[in-house]
N, C-alpha and C positions, 0 to 999 in steps of 0.2 A: 755529563748528564746521564742519569740512569735510563735504562730501557723503559721502566715504568713511567718516569716523568715525561720522556719523549712521547710515549703513547698517549699519555694524558693530555699533553699539549696539542698533539695532532687532533684528538677528539674535540678539544675546546676550539681549535681553529676551524674545524669542519662545522661545528655548531654556529660559530660566529659568521661563517660564510654561507649560512642557509642550508647546511647539510648537503654539500655538493654530491650529487648522485654519481659523479664520475669515479669517485673513490670512497666507498662506504667504510666508515671507521670500523664497524663490526666485522666486515669481511677482512679488512686489513689486520685487525687484531687476531682473528682466527688464522690468517696466513702466517703472521709472526709466530704464533704459538706452534704451528706445524713445523716451521723452520727450526725453532728451538728443539722440538722433539727429534728432528733429523740430526741436529748437532749432538744431542745426547746419544742417539743411536750410533753415530760415528765414533764417539768417545768410548762407548761400550765395546764396539768392535776392536778398537785399538787396544783397549784394556785386555780383552780376551786374547789377542794376538801376543801381547807382551807376556801375559801370564803363561801362555803356552810355551813361549820361548824359554822363559825362566824355568818352567817345569822340565823341559827337555834337557837343559843344562844340568839341573839337579839330578836327573836320572843318569846322565852320563857321568857326573861326579860320583854318584853312588856306585855305578858299575866299575869305574876306575878305582874307587876306594876298595871295593871287593878284590879287584885285581892286585892292588898293592898288598893287601893283607895275605892273599894267596901266595904271591911271589915271595913275600917275607917268610911264610911258613916253608916254602920249598927251599929257600936258601938255608934255613935252619936244618932241614932234613938232610940236604946234600952235605952240609958241613959236618953234621953228626955222622954221616957215613964216610967221612974223610975225603969227600969229593969237593975240594976247594974250588976247582974251575967251574963246576956246575953251580956252586953256591954263588960265585962271582957273577955268573950270567943271570941268575935269578935276581940278584941285587941290582944289576944293571937295568934289567927290564922294569924292576920296581921303581927305580929312579926315573925312568922315562914316563911311566904312568903317573907318578907323583908330579912330574913337571907339567903334564897335561892338566892335572887337577889345579895346579897353581895358576896356569894360564887362563883357565875357565873362571876362576874365582872373581876377577875384576868384572868380567861380563855378567856373571851371576849377580854380583852386588849392584851393578849399574841397572840391570833389568828390574831388580827388586825395588830400587829407588824410583825408577820410572813408573812401575806398577803402583807404588804407594802414592805418588803424585797424581797419577790418573784417577786413582780411587778418590782422593780428596777433591780433585776437579769435578769428577762425576757427581759426588755428593753435593758440592756447591751448586753445580748446574741444575741438579734435580730440585734443590731447594728453591732456586731462582725460578725454575719453570713452574713449580707449585705456586709460588707467590704470584707469578705472572698470570697463571690461570685464574687465580682468585681476583686479581685486579682486572683482568680481562673481562670477566663476567660482570663486575661492577661497572666498568666503563661501557660495556655493551648495554647494560640496563639504563645507564644515564643517556646513552645515545638514543635508545628506543624511546625513552621518556621525552627527550628533546624533540625527536622526530614527531612523536605523537602530538606534542604541544604545538609544534609548527603547523602540523596538519589541521589541528583544531583552530588555531588562529586564522589560517587561510580560509577554513570553512566559515568561521564567524565573519571574516571580512567579506566573503562571497555572499553570505546571508544578508549582511547589512546592505550591500549593493543591490541585491535582489529585492529586499524590503523597500529600498528607496525607489526602485523602478516600479514596484507594485503599488506604492503609495501614489505615484504619479498616474499610473493606470487607473486606480480607483477614483482619483479626482476627475480624470477625463470621463470615466463612465458616469459618475454622479452628475457632472455638468451636462452630459448628453441626455441623461434621463430627465433632468430638470427642464431642459429645453423642450424635450418631447412632451412632458406634462403641461408646460405652459402653452405650447402650441395646441394641444388637445383641448385645454380649457378655453382658449380664445376661440377656437373653431366652434365649440359647443355654444358659447355665448352668442356668436354671430348667427348660428342656426336658430337659437331661441328667439333672437330679435327679428328674424326674417330677412336679415341682410343677405344671408346665403340660403339658397334653397337646399333642402336635404335631398341630394341626388341619389341617396342610397336606397330610396323606396321604403323608408321606415314607416310612413303612414299606411295603415292597413286599408283594405278595400272598403270596409263598412264605413269608415270615417270619410273616405273619398266620396262615397255615394250620398252620405248625409250632407256633405258640403255642397255637392251638386244639386241635391233636392232643395236645400235652403236657397240657393241662388235662383233656381227655377221658380220657386214660390214668390220670391221678391219681384221677378220679372212679370209674373202673372198679375201680381197686385198692382204694379205700376201700369200695366196694360189696361186693367179694369178701370182704373182711375181715369185714364185718358178717354176711354170709351164713354164713361159717365159724363164727362165734361162736354164731349161732342154731342151727346143725345139731348142734353138740356137746352131749350130755346133761350135765346138771349132776352132778358127783360128790358123794356124801354126805360130810359132814364127819366126821372121826374124832376122837372125844373122847378125851382122855387118861384112863387109869384103867380103861377097859373091857377 
């Protein structure tokens, strides 16, 4: 399984599990990207080290090559002067220098091969990191979108619950208002019919005085009637036949 597929599966798993906050996919992807960059840095350092070793051997080979050429010239000069012993010594040293060059050649070739392989590896890793970075941003965007959708759905669910509670509260308030209105109407009807006295003192003072005056006049009228009846003498009854 490729690294990209594994990262995609992990993100999908996190979304299916409700986006577990214990391991955020976006942070995990960034961490994987940083780790890949660290690997590339290590490969680059190894490549630089191998290239330096190869270059050092090349310089030594060049120096030994110059030594071989110089000793060869010295051997010719000594032989031209008739000094065969000196020419032999120069050729002997030349052979030793050439032997060192021959011994370095396998190392040089091996380092060159390792350097080439590391260069290819580094190029492939760099391409994979670039691809991963692109996929990483896409996956992070998908995660952010999924997280936002989850948050929206949770908010909608919360609003629905709140609306349900609010509906019940509104119904209770309407019932209470209706009860209070009915009570007020019933009380008003009882006050109007006289069954209940208005203890609030709503009747003004003038009305009260008028009511009292009316009652006093009625009493005076009844009293005058009684006095008139008592003052009048009783008439004898006339019997029939007399």
